[in-house]
N, CA and C atoms as a LAMMPS dump frame, in Angstrom:
ITEM: TIMESTEP
0
ITEM: NUMBER OF ATOMS
471
ITEM: BOX BOUNDS ff ff ff
-5.0000000000000000e+02 5.0000000000000000e+02
-5.0000000000000000e+02 5.0000000000000000e+02
-5.0000000000000000e+02 5.0000000000000000e+02
ITEM: ATOMS id mol type element x y z
1 1 1 N 151.916 -3.115 -465.299
2 1 2 C 152.893 -2.142 -465.747
3 1 3 C 152.771 -1.998 -467.263
4 2 1 N 152.661 -0.764 -467.772
5 2 2 C 152.527 -0.599 -469.221
6 2 3 C 153.841 -0.896 -469.936
7 3 1 N 153.712 -1.428 -471.135
8 3 2 C 154.864 -1.621 -472.002
9 3 3 C 154.915 -0.408 -472.905
10 4 1 N 156.035 0.256 -472.976
11 4 2 C 156.141 1.449 -473.806
12 4 3 C 156.928 1.117 -475.06
13 5 1 N 156.228 1.152 -476.194
14 5 2 C 156.877 0.984 -477.483
15 5 3 C 157.012 2.386 -478.038
16 6 1 N 158.173 2.947 -477.924
17 6 2 C 158.343 4.324 -478.377
18 6 3 C 159.804 4.657 -478.472
19 7 1 N 160.066 5.926 -478.432
20 7 2 C 161.43 6.399 -478.445
21 7 3 C 161.937 6.262 -477.02
22 8 1 N 162.361 5.068 -476.693
23 8 2 C 162.674 4.703 -475.314
24 8 3 C 163.819 5.542 -474.765
25 9 1 N 163.606 6.118 -473.647
26 9 2 C 164.505 6.939 -472.858
27 9 3 C 165.162 8.058 -473.642
28 10 1 N 165.84 7.756 -474.742
29 10 2 C 166.509 8.806 -475.495
30 10 3 C 165.773 9.11 -476.792
31 11 1 N 164.511 8.822 -476.837
32 11 2 C 163.669 9.136 -477.984
33 11 3 C 164.131 8.449 -479.259
34 12 1 N 164.443 7.193 -479.15
35 12 2 C 164.841 6.417 -480.312
36 12 3 C 163.797 5.377 -480.615
37 13 1 N 163.532 5.118 -481.89
38 13 2 C 162.609 4.027 -482.219
39 13 3 C 163.162 2.712 -481.69
40 14 1 N 162.322 1.915 -481.099
41 14 2 C 162.759 0.636 -480.538
42 14 3 C 162.719 -0.431 -481.622
43 15 1 N 163.853 -0.951 -482.019
44 15 2 C 163.917 -1.966 -483.073
45 15 3 C 164.588 -3.256 -482.616
46 16 1 N 164.975 -3.361 -481.363
47 16 2 C 165.636 -4.556 -480.884
48 16 3 C 164.622 -5.696 -480.818
49 17 1 N 163.439 -5.403 -480.342
50 17 2 C 162.329 -6.343 -480.294
51 17 3 C 161.211 -5.692 -481.096
52 18 1 N 160.513 -6.466 -481.902
53 18 2 C 159.469 -5.869 -482.729
54 18 3 C 158.237 -5.503 -481.914
55 19 1 N 157.473 -4.569 -482.448
56 19 2 C 156.216 -4.166 -481.815
57 19 3 C 155.308 -5.374 -481.624
58 20 1 N 155.25 -6.22 -482.645
59 20 2 C 154.395 -7.396 -482.589
60 20 3 C 154.833 -8.346 -481.477
61 21 1 N 156.154 -8.529 -481.308
62 21 2 C 156.66 -9.412 -480.251
63 21 3 C 156.292 -8.872 -478.878
64 22 1 N 156.506 -7.589 -478.659
65 22 2 C 156.174 -7.003 -477.361
66 22 3 C 154.683 -7.126 -477.062
67 23 1 N 153.861 -6.804 -478.044
68 23 2 C 152.407 -6.866 -477.838
69 23 3 C 151.94 -8.303 -477.598
70 24 1 N 152.492 -9.26 -478.351
71 24 2 C 152.091 -10.659 -478.199
72 24 3 C 152.534 -11.235 -476.855
73 25 1 N 153.706 -10.863 -476.397
74 25 2 C 154.224 -11.363 -475.119
75 25 3 C 153.536 -10.728 -473.916
76 26 1 N 152.863 -9.623 -474.143
77 26 2 C 152.196 -8.882 -473.067
78 26 3 C 150.772 -8.551 -473.501
79 27 1 N 149.91 -9.57 -473.648
80 27 2 C 148.59 -9.356 -474.252
81 27 3 C 147.658 -8.422 -473.476
82 28 1 N 147.928 -8.201 -472.214
83 28 2 C 147.087 -7.296 -471.431
84 28 3 C 147.703 -5.909 -471.277
85 29 1 N 148.879 -5.727 -471.835
86 29 2 C 149.587 -4.458 -471.67
87 29 3 C 148.951 -3.347 -472.487
88 30 1 N 148.959 -2.17 -471.901
89 30 2 C 148.593 -0.966 -472.63
90 30 3 C 149.882 -0.41 -473.215
91 31 1 N 149.801 0.055 -474.436
92 31 2 C 151.001 0.485 -475.15
93 31 3 C 150.907 1.971 -475.453
94 32 1 N 151.988 2.673 -475.143
95 32 2 C 152.023 4.123 -475.323
96 32 3 C 153.057 4.446 -476.398
97 33 1 N 152.609 5.056 -477.463
98 33 2 C 153.497 5.532 -478.52
99 33 3 C 153.672 7.024 -478.306
100 34 1 N 154.871 7.41 -477.901
101 34 2 C 155.113 8.834 -477.682
102 34 3 C 155.598 9.451 -478.984
103 35 1 N 154.967 10.545 -479.346
104 35 2 C 155.283 11.224 -480.599
105 35 3 C 155.922 12.571 -480.347
106 36 1 N 156.636 13.035 -481.34
107 36 2 C 157.092 14.415 -481.376
108 36 3 C 157.354 14.767 -482.823
109 37 1 N 157.513 16.042 -483.084
110 37 2 C 157.786 16.511 -484.427
111 37 3 C 159.078 15.862 -484.92
112 38 1 N 159.084 15.239 -486.119
113 38 2 C 160.282 14.549 -486.599
114 38 3 C 161.517 15.448 -486.714
115 39 1 N 161.35 16.684 -487.166
116 39 2 C 162.495 17.601 -487.277
117 39 3 C 163.065 17.92 -485.89
118 40 1 N 162.189 18.171 -484.943
119 40 2 C 162.615 18.449 -483.565
120 40 3 C 163.301 17.222 -482.971
121 41 1 N 162.719 16.044 -483.219
122 41 2 C 163.316 14.809 -482.736
123 41 3 C 164.729 14.655 -483.299
124 42 1 N 164.894 14.871 -484.604
125 42 2 C 166.21 14.685 -485.206
126 42 3 C 167.225 15.683 -484.639
127 43 1 N 166.824 16.944 -484.49
128 43 2 C 167.75 17.932 -483.913
129 43 3 C 168.228 17.479 -482.54
130 44 1 N 167.31 16.99 -481.718
131 44 2 C 167.65 16.521 -480.383
132 44 3 C 168.546 15.287 -480.446
133 45 1 N 168.167 14.307 -481.256
134 45 2 C 168.96 13.076 -481.37
135 45 3 C 170.351 13.372 -481.912
136 46 1 N 170.455 14.257 -482.9
137 46 2 C 171.751 14.588 -483.499
138 46 3 C 172.662 15.294 -482.501
139 47 1 N 172.071 16.109 -481.627
140 47 2 C 172.865 16.859 -480.646
141 47 3 C 173.222 16.024 -479.417
142 48 1 N 172.593 14.881 -479.256
143 48 2 C 172.8 14.091 -478.041
144 48 3 C 173.363 12.719 -478.386
145 49 1 N 172.497 11.739 -478.485
146 49 2 C 172.976 10.361 -478.614
147 49 3 C 173.701 10.118 -479.93
148 50 1 N 173.242 10.701 -481.04
149 50 2 C 173.949 10.495 -482.307
150 50 3 C 175.349 11.094 -482.224
151 51 1 N 175.478 12.262 -481.595
152 51 2 C 176.796 12.897 -481.466
153 51 3 C 177.761 11.994 -480.71
154 52 1 N 177.291 11.359 -479.631
155 52 2 C 178.155 10.467 -478.859
156 52 3 C 178.519 9.225 -479.668
157 53 1 N 177.584 8.725 -480.457
158 53 2 C 177.868 7.55 -481.276
159 53 3 C 178.869 7.86 -482.373
160 54 1 N 178.73 9.005 -482.994
161 54 2 C 179.677 9.399 -484.039
162 54 3 C 181.06 9.659 -483.442
163 55 1 N 181.084 10.233 -482.248
164 55 2 C 182.357 10.436 -481.561
165 55 3 C 183.028 9.082 -481.315
166 56 1 N 182.262 8.13 -480.811
167 56 2 C 182.815 6.803 -480.556
168 56 3 C 183.283 6.159 -481.855
169 57 1 N 182.49 6.282 -482.895
170 57 2 C 182.841 5.679 -484.187
171 57 3 C 184.186 6.195 -484.682
172 58 1 N 184.433 7.486 -484.484
173 58 2 C 185.697 8.069 -484.939
174 58 3 C 186.891 7.575 -484.111
175 59 1 N 186.625 7.067 -482.922
176 59 2 C 187.697 6.612 -482.026
177 59 3 C 187.8 5.088 -481.94
178 60 1 N 186.856 4.403 -482.545
179 60 2 C 186.705 2.959 -482.376
180 60 3 C 187.978 2.165 -482.677
181 61 1 N 188.712 2.528 -483.703
182 61 2 C 189.885 1.755 -484.113
183 61 3 C 191.072 1.908 -483.172
184 62 1 N 191.073 2.946 -482.372
185 62 2 C 192.195 3.199 -481.456
186 62 3 C 191.873 2.584 -480.098
187 63 1 N 192.57 1.508 -479.714
188 63 2 C 192.256 0.825 -478.457
189 63 3 C 192.485 1.68 -477.21
190 64 1 N 193.285 2.726 -477.338
191 64 2 C 193.578 3.578 -476.183
192 64 3 C 192.701 4.824 -476.102
193 65 1 N 191.895 5.071 -477.116
194 65 2 C 191.123 6.315 -477.177
195 65 3 C 189.856 6.294 -476.329
196 66 1 N 189.342 5.114 -476.051
197 66 2 C 188.101 4.992 -475.279
198 66 3 C 188.393 4.164 -474.041
199 67 1 N 187.898 4.645 -472.914
200 67 2 C 188.084 3.952 -471.646
201 67 3 C 187.689 2.477 -471.791
202 68 1 N 188.528 1.615 -471.272
203 68 2 C 188.312 0.172 -471.363
204 68 3 C 186.963 -0.257 -470.784
205 69 1 N 186.526 0.382 -469.722
206 69 2 C 185.237 0.046 -469.108
207 69 3 C 184.067 0.538 -469.956
208 70 1 N 184.265 1.608 -470.69
209 70 2 C 183.192 2.202 -471.499
210 70 3 C 183.045 1.53 -472.863
211 71 1 N 184.127 1 -473.406
212 71 2 C 184.112 0.449 -474.763
213 71 3 C 183.024 -0.615 -474.991
214 72 1 N 182.872 -1.656 -474.146
215 72 2 C 181.83 -2.668 -474.419
216 72 3 C 180.42 -2.061 -474.461
217 73 1 N 180.17 -1.111 -473.57
218 73 2 C 178.861 -0.456 -473.57
219 73 3 C 178.643 0.303 -474.88
220 74 1 N 179.652 1.057 -475.303
221 74 2 C 179.513 1.831 -476.539
222 74 3 C 179.395 0.923 -477.759
223 75 1 N 180.107 -0.188 -477.754
224 75 2 C 179.982 -1.158 -478.859
225 75 3 C 178.541 -1.672 -478.938
226 76 1 N 177.975 -2.011 -477.775
227 76 2 C 176.602 -2.518 -477.736
228 76 3 C 175.61 -1.455 -478.195
229 77 1 N 175.744 -0.247 -477.689
230 77 2 C 174.826 0.832 -478.056
231 77 3 C 174.921 1.122 -479.546
232 78 1 N 176.131 1.231 -480.073
233 78 2 C 176.276 1.502 -481.501
234 78 3 C 175.694 0.375 -482.35
235 79 1 N 175.877 -0.862 -481.922
236 79 2 C 175.307 -1.986 -482.67
237 79 3 C 173.785 -1.915 -482.685
238 80 1 N 173.186 -1.701 -481.518
239 80 2 C 171.723 -1.662 -481.432
240 80 3 C 171.15 -0.456 -482.168
241 81 1 N 171.718 0.709 -481.934
242 81 2 C 171.126 1.926 -482.482
243 81 3 C 171.554 2.165 -483.927
244 82 1 N 172.848 2.277 -484.162
245 82 2 C 173.314 2.647 -485.504
246 82 3 C 173.064 1.516 -486.497
247 83 1 N 173.507 0.324 -486.16
248 83 2 C 173.433 -0.776 -487.115
249 83 3 C 172.045 -1.406 -487.197
250 84 1 N 171.493 -1.805 -486.054
251 84 2 C 170.213 -2.528 -486.07
252 84 3 C 169.015 -1.611 -486.325
253 85 1 N 168.984 -0.458 -485.668
254 85 2 C 167.823 0.417 -485.797
255 85 3 C 167.883 1.268 -487.061
256 86 1 N 169.044 1.862 -487.334
257 86 2 C 169.152 2.812 -488.444
258 86 3 C 169.928 2.265 -489.632
259 87 1 N 170.189 0.971 -489.68
260 87 2 C 170.822 0.364 -490.835
261 87 3 C 172.179 0.948 -491.193
262 88 1 N 172.893 1.484 -490.195
263 88 2 C 174.231 2.006 -490.421
264 88 3 C 174.305 3.478 -490.773
265 89 1 N 173.172 4.151 -490.923
266 89 2 C 173.191 5.562 -491.318
267 89 3 C 172.387 6.427 -490.358
268 90 1 N 173.039 7.479 -489.846
269 90 2 C 172.348 8.458 -489.004
270 90 3 C 172.064 9.742 -489.792
271 91 1 N 172.181 9.672 -491.1
272 91 2 C 171.903 10.817 -491.967
273 91 3 C 170.459 11.271 -491.738
274 92 1 N 170.243 12.559 -491.738
275 92 2 C 168.961 13.148 -491.337
276 92 3 C 167.754 12.553 -492.057
277 93 1 N 167.749 12.583 -493.368
278 93 2 C 166.57 12.106 -494.114
279 93 3 C 166.28 10.641 -493.784
280 94 1 N 167.33 9.832 -493.771
281 94 2 C 167.163 8.407 -493.468
282 94 3 C 166.656 8.197 -492.039
283 95 1 N 167.269 8.889 -491.075
284 95 2 C 166.878 8.716 -489.671
285 95 3 C 165.42 9.119 -489.457
286 96 1 N 165.006 10.229 -490.064
287 96 2 C 163.608 10.658 -489.928
288 96 3 C 162.675 9.641 -490.582
289 97 1 N 163.079 9.049 -491.69
290 97 2 C 162.25 8.016 -492.328
291 97 3 C 162.099 6.808 -491.409
292 98 1 N 163.182 6.382 -490.753
293 98 2 C 163.117 5.263 -489.806
294 98 3 C 162.178 5.623 -488.653
295 99 1 N 162.308 6.836 -488.133
296 99 2 C 161.456 7.346 -487.054
297 99 3 C 159.982 7.291 -487.467
298 100 1 N 159.671 7.841 -488.645
299 100 2 C 158.282 7.857 -489.133
300 100 3 C 157.762 6.45 -489.408
301 101 1 N 158.603 5.595 -490
302 101 2 C 158.194 4.213 -490.27
303 101 3 C 157.867 3.473 -488.973
304 102 1 N 158.703 3.688 -487.954
305 102 2 C 158.456 3.048 -486.655
306 102 3 C 157.089 3.471 -486.099
307 103 1 N 156.813 4.768 -486.114
308 103 2 C 155.534 5.253 -485.593
309 103 3 C 154.365 4.662 -486.367
310 104 1 N 154.503 4.584 -487.693
311 104 2 C 153.45 3.973 -488.518
312 104 3 C 153.285 2.492 -488.223
313 105 1 N 154.405 1.777 -488.044
314 105 2 C 154.341 0.35 -487.718
315 105 3 C 153.593 0.116 -486.412
316 106 1 N 153.883 0.921 -485.41
317 106 2 C 153.2 0.768 -484.121
318 106 3 C 151.711 1.015 -484.297
319 107 1 N 151.358 2.075 -484.982
320 107 2 C 149.929 2.394 -485.187
321 107 3 C 149.207 1.274 -485.934
322 108 1 N 149.871 0.651 -486.902
323 108 2 C 149.236 -0.424 -487.678
324 108 3 C 149.184 -1.741 -486.915
325 109 1 N 150.155 -2.007 -486.053
326 109 2 C 150.264 -3.338 -485.457
327 109 3 C 149.616 -3.479 -484.08
328 110 1 N 149.322 -2.382 -483.424
329 110 2 C 148.762 -2.466 -482.072
330 110 3 C 147.261 -2.163 -482.133
331 111 1 N 146.445 -3.04 -481.549
332 111 2 C 144.999 -2.769 -481.541
333 111 3 C 144.688 -1.42 -480.879
334 112 1 N 143.764 -0.687 -481.468
335 112 2 C 143.427 0.667 -480.992
336 112 3 C 143.096 0.723 -479.504
337 113 1 N 142.405 -0.287 -479.003
338 113 2 C 142.001 -0.254 -477.589
339 113 3 C 143.193 -0.402 -476.641
340 114 1 N 144.315 -0.857 -477.158
341 114 2 C 145.518 -1.02 -476.323
342 114 3 C 146.527 0.1 -476.524
343 115 1 N 146.264 1.003 -477.467
344 115 2 C 147.272 1.987 -477.858
345 115 3 C 146.85 3.416 -477.506
346 116 1 N 147.778 4.129 -476.879
347 116 2 C 147.634 5.569 -476.695
348 116 3 C 148.729 6.235 -477.513
349 117 1 N 148.321 7.053 -478.478
350 117 2 C 149.27 7.862 -479.239
351 117 3 C 149.327 9.192 -478.504
352 118 1 N 150.503 9.523 -477.999
353 118 2 C 150.617 10.56 -476.989
354 118 3 C 151.817 11.463 -477.243
355 119 1 N 151.639 12.735 -477.03
356 119 2 C 152.742 13.69 -477.052
357 119 3 C 152.952 14.161 -475.619
358 120 1 N 154.199 14.074 -475.146
359 120 2 C 154.442 14.337 -473.731
360 120 3 C 153.987 15.721 -473.294
361 121 1 N 153.983 16.684 -474.163
362 121 2 C 153.514 18.021 -473.819
363 121 3 C 152.038 18.081 -473.482
364 122 1 N 151.297 17.005 -473.723
365 122 2 C 149.866 16.977 -473.416
366 122 3 C 149.592 16.964 -471.918
367 123 1 N 150.57 16.578 -471.124
368 123 2 C 150.355 16.53 -469.682
369 123 3 C 149.778 15.201 -469.223
370 124 1 N 149.219 15.232 -468.022
371 124 2 C 148.792 14.008 -467.342
372 124 3 C 147.437 13.447 -467.772
373 125 1 N 146.459 14.284 -468.114
374 125 2 C 145.065 13.847 -468.201
375 125 3 C 144.832 12.627 -469.097
376 126 1 N 145.16 12.723 -470.384
377 126 2 C 144.918 11.588 -471.298
378 126 3 C 145.73 10.365 -470.897
379 127 1 N 146.965 10.592 -470.467
380 127 2 C 147.839 9.497 -470.08
381 127 3 C 147.263 8.743 -468.88
382 128 1 N 146.892 9.464 -467.85
383 128 2 C 146.346 8.828 -466.645
384 128 3 C 145.006 8.166 -466.928
385 129 1 N 144.171 8.797 -467.748
386 129 2 C 142.895 8.206 -468.117
387 129 3 C 143.116 6.865 -468.823
388 130 1 N 144.033 6.829 -469.761
389 130 2 C 144.343 5.607 -470.501
390 130 3 C 144.842 4.509 -469.56
391 131 1 N 145.665 4.881 -468.595
392 131 2 C 146.238 3.901 -467.673
393 131 3 C 145.307 3.557 -466.506
394 132 1 N 144.21 4.315 -466.368
395 132 2 C 143.263 4.045 -465.293
396 132 3 C 143.787 4.425 -463.923
397 133 1 N 144.557 5.504 -463.882
398 133 2 C 145.098 5.978 -462.603
399 133 3 C 144.734 7.443 -462.412
400 134 1 N 144.84 7.9 -461.175
401 134 2 C 144.54 9.294 -460.857
402 134 3 C 145.636 10.215 -461.379
403 135 1 N 145.23 11.428 -461.697
404 135 2 C 146.185 12.444 -462.125
405 135 3 C 146.973 12.901 -460.898
406 136 1 N 148.298 12.866 -460.976
407 136 2 C 149.101 13.31 -459.832
408 136 3 C 148.93 14.799 -459.56
409 137 1 N 149.189 15.185 -458.335
410 137 2 C 149.117 16.599 -457.96
411 137 3 C 150.323 17.378 -458.469
412 138 1 N 151.388 16.667 -458.79
413 138 2 C 152.61 17.329 -459.254
414 138 3 C 152.498 17.701 -460.73
415 139 1 N 153.168 18.765 -461.143
416 139 2 C 153.145 19.141 -462.553
417 139 3 C 153.794 18.057 -463.419
418 140 1 N 153.372 17.982 -464.657
419 140 2 C 153.956 17.032 -465.592
420 140 3 C 155.422 17.416 -465.803
421 141 1 N 156.355 16.461 -465.671
422 141 2 C 157.776 16.816 -465.748
423 141 3 C 158.254 17.077 -467.177
424 142 1 N 159.262 17.891 -467.274
425 142 2 C 159.978 18.078 -468.541
426 142 3 C 161.423 17.69 -468.25
427 143 1 N 161.779 16.469 -468.627
428 143 2 C 163.107 15.943 -468.343
429 143 3 C 163.714 15.354 -469.609
430 144 1 N 164.978 15.052 -469.512
431 144 2 C 165.741 14.484 -470.613
432 144 3 C 165.797 15.421 -471.816
433 145 1 N 165.957 16.694 -471.527
434 145 2 C 166.15 17.672 -472.592
435 145 3 C 167.561 17.502 -473.155
436 146 1 N 167.833 18.175 -474.256
437 146 2 C 169.18 18.145 -474.825
438 146 3 C 170.201 18.59 -473.788
439 147 1 N 169.903 19.677 -473.07
440 147 2 C 170.835 20.165 -472.041
441 147 3 C 171.033 19.136 -470.927
442 148 1 N 169.952 18.459 -470.51
443 148 2 C 170.073 17.406 -469.489
444 148 3 C 171.026 16.31 -469.961
445 149 1 N 170.84 15.868 -471.202
446 149 2 C 171.673 14.801 -471.756
447 149 3 C 173.138 15.217 -471.797
448 150 1 N 173.392 16.402 -472.33
449 150 2 C 174.773 16.869 -472.458
450 150 3 C 175.436 16.997 -471.103
451 151 1 N 174.681 17.424 -470.083
452 151 2 C 175.282 17.541 -468.753
453 151 3 C 175.583 16.174 -468.14
454 152 1 N 174.777 15.173 -468.46
455 152 2 C 175.013 13.815 -467.947
456 152 3 C 176.078 13.068 -468.734
457 153 1 N 176.173 13.36 -470.038
458 153 2 C 177.092 12.634 -470.921
459 153 3 C 177.955 13.615 -471.695
460 154 1 N 178.838 14.321 -471.001
461 154 2 C 179.719 15.231 -471.732
462 154 3 C 180.613 14.435 -472.681
463 155 1 N 181.136 15.085 -473.666
464 155 2 C 181.953 14.415 -474.674
465 155 3 C 183.285 13.931 -474.149
466 156 1 N 183.272 13.18 -473.08
467 156 2 C 184.503 12.625 -472.495
468 156 3 C 184.708 11.204 -472.999
469 157 1 N 185.95 10.809 -472.996
470 157 2 C 186.279 9.453 -473.389
471 157 3 C 186.597 8.681 -472.152
């Protein structure tokens, strides 16, 4: 199974575990760095996960404002993403710098033979070739768009 060091699920740089730790713990793993335009990435992140985090941040002090079952999850997500990954700031210039630094760190730390630098719009061919599997007959999916995220996570408390 490939280890993906990238903008995991919601296109965020992974900073909970370092690239070096993941690669060292999985010496036979192939690593896929998914790229996208930094401005496009920020627009998407700001409209989706950052918006939910900022909403939570504005409600954090009020114990009744956030569902009791949701609060621990949001505390964990905000700690990992806002504090640990982005150093407390989701400001555009800073966030894009963190995004770019992460991509550069992965490129520098992962041996070339284990790394595929990939843009999802490329489709199946390079990805399947790198993984040593056949190209599926199904079209390459386009999922987790901004609209998909908003429909799954409306601004509810």
